[in-house]
N, C-alpha and C positions, 0 to 999 in steps of 0.2 A: 573287728574281731568276731568270729563266729560264736554263736550260742546254740547249744542243742537243747531243745525243749523236750523232745521225745523221740524214741525209735520204735519201729514196729517191724517184725516181732522183737521181743527182748531175749529170745533164745533161738538156738539152732544147732545143727551138728558141728562138732569141732573139725570135721573133715572139710568144711568150707562149702561154699555155693549158695548159702542162704542170702536172699536179696533183702536188705534192710531199707526201710523208708525213714528218712530223717525229717523232722519238722523243727524249725528254729528260726534263726536269723543270721544275716551276714555271710551267707553262702556264695553270694555273687557280686554285690555292689563293691567295687574297688578291689576285688580279689583277682590276682594274677596267677596264683598258685594255690592248690588245695590238696591236702593229703588226709585221708581218714586212716587211723591206725588203731589196732587192737593190742594194747600193751607193747606198742612200738612196731607191730607187724602190719605193714601197709595193706589196705584193702585193694581189691581189684575192681575194675570197671565202675568207677565213680561217675555218676551222671547228675549234674546240677540242673534241676528243672527251673528253679527261680531262686530269689534271694532267701526264701523261707522253706524250700523243699529240695531234697536230693535223695538219690538212692546210691547204695554201695553194696558190693558183693563181699560177703565174709570170706577172708582167705583161709587156707588150711591152717589150723592152729595146732600147737604141739600136744595139747591134752584137753580133756573135758575139765572146764574150770570157769571161774568168773574172769572176764576181761574188761578193762577200762578202755572205752573208746574216746579218742580225742580227735578233733578236727583242727589241723594246723594250716593256716593260710599265711600269706605274706603280711597280714595285718595282726597276727598273733595266734594264740592257742585257745581253743574253746574250753568250756567246762567239760568235765568227764561224766559219761553215763555208762552204766553197766550192761554188758551183754553176757549171757550165760551159754557157754559152749557145752553141749551135752553129747553123750554117745547116743547112737540111734536107738539102743535098747531103752533109754530114758525118755524118749519122746512120748507125749501124752497120746492116749488112744484116739485114733481117728485123724491124727495130723500127719501129713506126708510132706516132707521137705524135698523139693526138687533142686 
């Protein structure tokens, strides 16, 4: 079963496109299927680099809000971590999300 230790960044635009880096375990060994979801909305372009690292692109989300991220594999469901989807007007000064 996958375990999420951290994600970077922890926030991004609710319109999607932010690339998240996941650190944890169980992303690769014995895994034949893997889905990253934000309150059930699947991520796009998930790339597993190793058993402890992967990236996923935040999908377009319905609103600026807190979303729980879960990683579901054929071996089970991970712990939940929070992602804060915000509007572009709320982005901290000097940060640009592409």
